[in-house]
Steps between C-alpha positions, in 0.01 A plus 500: 500500500250279314128534425284188462165517320226236466409492129151363569434757770295817468681745275362781713741364761796405282525797260550774769785304660647424157492869399666613823789259434513594130529873582792431733675291232428765234647784705806305608559359150539144632298214645530614858185302582490160330166352397379146569172352383305217664229317305235526771224724633698573816862466602644195674623715790162656568178339378316835514743712296572533128812715552801452727831681553828369636751761620841353577493313827174655619179294527287503182223758467168383352202689357485748212469816710757383750744422218450842340549676833816299569648587159407864558686499831805343339498743205325818623664729243352290219149437624413764759429867445474790741141432609543155651192526721278552194682223315434262790131595490475404131687176558236405758213612273637295210407176674129574459548545123604134465143366533385319182143617572467817293210638703711497814776710338290729280475774764874477569576541130279809484685647799836426338384658174397812689833510689692491170309790342795739504776252585761310298598282798295379796728669755737787425670573171698181438440128468476347847405176662138627507485500119679167479272312735169653384587451131614144571183408691277645226702329224469168678124538559326385180174679576671831579745477210222431249300798631797738486574400139147609401587862596188545714704684764705755305749601768565149623545367146737786413712437810503124443625536141756765591659289776540212254621702202742721694665204673572235239643267762143456635344319200828306466471377860132408455586306184769310695233379743254422219766298319565296813127433538472388136807278521374330814158442340660358185722267702201384704297444185771273366522310828125462531240629739569640846390296800577777745135562588557528875234268641395638841574331834745248353712514815232284668539228235340443162240236414348498150253265339411376154130393501410333166153361441533135389260546209749511216866493408740780595539762228774756456313753714487256790870429448577869555299509823670182623851622414448841663369345820793259497748782435385717790462209739823316424747732327440854619387440857585135584146441619228241442295412193163326538340317208130502580252326272184709495263204480177684578307404185448120480324529162817604314777319685679184384788296637691535171519875553657459846764268360575722203537812716748324729697369201507837324614683813778246548610556139508875566734436791243601762510303825229611744581466868145393573208362298150561628140503377227753554282199591724447805330811642136431410401456867663832590348677201154369587535632856620840371197521272266423791675770704452753220130417486465536880691831490262633235774502238349236269156386386337217306365591156282279278445765232511367144856524367411726206303736723782505755749590230275780376447635853874508563563689176230755583597531868161372621458322833384138496161421653690260730749755633310575821420145605548426869803314628283195580355499146848519353634219722203281412557563128870417539400174668280417199800565276713274717240222462499549123124524491301621201467842659862495616628455145319822400660698782839664552659700782603856423728730699308807616745768386324751274215519252625784281876533558664644183732199516262224392720238668378647830129458419407215735716228339408133529707317762333155507315288243311174519636220278406135574780370269735273701840648575803312365666491845211519745230313314147600599589660834407846374224640285613860549825645372665838564589726208859587419446860614388378842752220532814679391535775763392273785732212415785743423462640850466160670796346312731785591533654157667840541488626140230410247638559150205530262457599137347845462181353356416453871561866583130586529461204735782603732263714717273195521798288614579756772133529601476125566799510734369809677149355543639179646772677705774290341869581458564739209694389190695735274383498136732567205353528150699410191403504133378174353690386196292550186603401147361609167249264337498285810231405749599444862149458635478149642128493422561579134795262474284224648237573237760466224599159638141380539398619151802335335649825375830362632631150566512545876658707778848427366418616146806687363275794410388534863659744751515229766841411641460158341385645169793735451742231621359263242557770239867515600529752784773419750436540871816714531373748240154507656640578844735767366230673299242504779745615766619777270144634488518538875229619741413810296143633520507624140250311284640415158408266218821310430601364163591131486805588292667622821474174689593288198807718440603427860446130435725507192794607719467171685428259215741629238824388674356158592297399194672244275477575129332270249370529144151469354367549146131558429339213309278721286673556164834378632766542231712192419853613418795329332850591616768496230835423658324349798602171662446189290404315819312659788687549828447667839707730717474601865409864538434703819135528595567863588793694353540704821422234760721193476333360810196405291702234321497401135258378234544298177469704180450302176653603164413365155450610140122536539350743750169673578456877513204718607290642215519847661878494465511342154272756338741781591796342314642616169708288264876526560437662840729388780327399820605335827375161616521536878729249673650403160628789290433702186329380184411658166148476359542341158147405404148593616200293387163672538129450439322783688723392788858377513493125433872424506847647540850411395779643716873471451711487814751783533645429843791739449249788478484765774189446712526862623433634151179312424164665554300180543581241763250218500414186690468165324462128566678208342261244352754225558714392793225557758137421569305825480248554779147621421404792724209736539582865573219681680466875542225685688325837498314686774163355604336843484537782250456806723792637703285565808162344569277745686247401767201542269662321203369165387813286484348277230493801266877520516597133474772442243360255241840341429768474764683180405733460201657163415774423248636157410877481476794261490775528761850354524537154650627630838151628580377142550689490834341811649269472801171675574566841651836553328554852369700527179563728207428400144753723330346793317153392610510590865477342844268210572388287791439129434143423607485144362801281428551313174377143531494227233408719209271732697630854443656693783306816591687823571346821635652825373638719781464877450822698539370851555470595134134401513317432821267225384 
């Protein structure tokens, strides 16, 4: 006989069945009933049950009460007393105690407390299935358990403690289940987020959409939305992904943004099955707006924008709200013409004036904007808002599941209202948490302002959270995909630390980054090597000690080398150190003048490199042409971990975010190409942003590794 329990299921269901099996095993002194745990809310064999029992060749039994009754039948001497009718009554009553709503069980708890006034057990004078199942349900119900622990009901609390303390196998069994739950959670945490969110009606097919506005470059938040839509459409449900450009605001849109979005999605490995544009549906959207006006569900409003905003905040009706249908249609026609009056007018959905959810207070659905559209030219002077366009086009295009960040949660009722008002096919909405990072802005409006004001170099600035920006800094696409997908479709809002994503990136770049050497120019220490070669020479060395596939590089040796000041100033005379990729040397002479101005080292190649404390990088001054390089590090653009809505971003701008150091690198660096990711040993990982060219220094951007998130 075996008992299966769903570790994610309600413990009010799993604990009673577990205790029934545990009592049998305790009395028989062996595992008569074996336990199996499934990491799910319900069991594979029955999608409604968290407990299931298999008895020999008989069909499985599912359901907590059914399982307990079946075990009781199989082992009546262990679980059943002499008053089986009363025991059955309490088994049935126990179901009602499983409700997580405390108010619905409060009266039942009072009744149970009264029943136990002069009783040690619920039925009779011995432990029976009635005690097992009622105790198990209450222990698994968080609301009930917390209340019992407060001792508000004296008799119930006394009985509850006694059952546990007099039967030590009970807390042991509960701990077994708790341990399984913890282990499963830990394993899942290591694997990443769960995608088992059970989208409804998937048996009819799944169509998702990613609808970026072509008014900027994709940032890491957009990347999450795109990857989640791609995951559910293509990996989990083998459905369809639509890429729809939401081109409803001609003032902000540019062709470069379309191209960049397509390129960035391709880099992320996202291949939409269909590409469309909201502007493809402008004729339909116009007709739907006219229908809403005729149905009395929309009206034209020429109220001053500031006054309209104030009225919406106060829950005050607009003076235009009760215009006639003909007046509203005439005003919409003026908007369509782009007349002087039309430009001052908008169309608002007639939903509510004072709904507590301000998103439902007569939102704007159409605006007048005479700016030519990048695809349609001057055909239209009126454009639908995103909130009007999105639900309608989702329904028309066959989208089954709209995955949206939870910043839209207040607007979900608005989305549903539009479809209801226009009698269009419903679309399922699933909210997920947007990806926020400390000291990082993901508002496209604010990022655009940074670009326009010259705070950054452009949309691909390595300090920017755009896909292009973090790639330019040294983020690999593989690491970006892994990190985002590990966050999953959770609804929990968190402010992530950049160290987490850069630590993921390090896993990818460390095995594939060839190693080179660089020495900072500032206060470089010229060093003479006693016992060094009389003539310089070179040797082939692996670019990566653990990855022979990266090939070899030429390392130059001579009797004059350069060492970093930071290393030299830690040396003591007669100290033995290790020159990496060469061997040991003894410090014989240190010349100083506030700083170290020169060193004399004596080679001691027979020395044990394992015993030296200091292992340093160096560059031969002879036998190679040293390459001038510029090493660039960056800091956050803003100084506050989280910018609030009423914060002035300018107050938190970091005054210095760029740090440049001149250095000399080994001659192999001259052959590197833009975009190469390397490691300068003991200095970190870098991405080459500008190649060395005829004396013009190469420029390398420092790649964070998770130790600091900058």
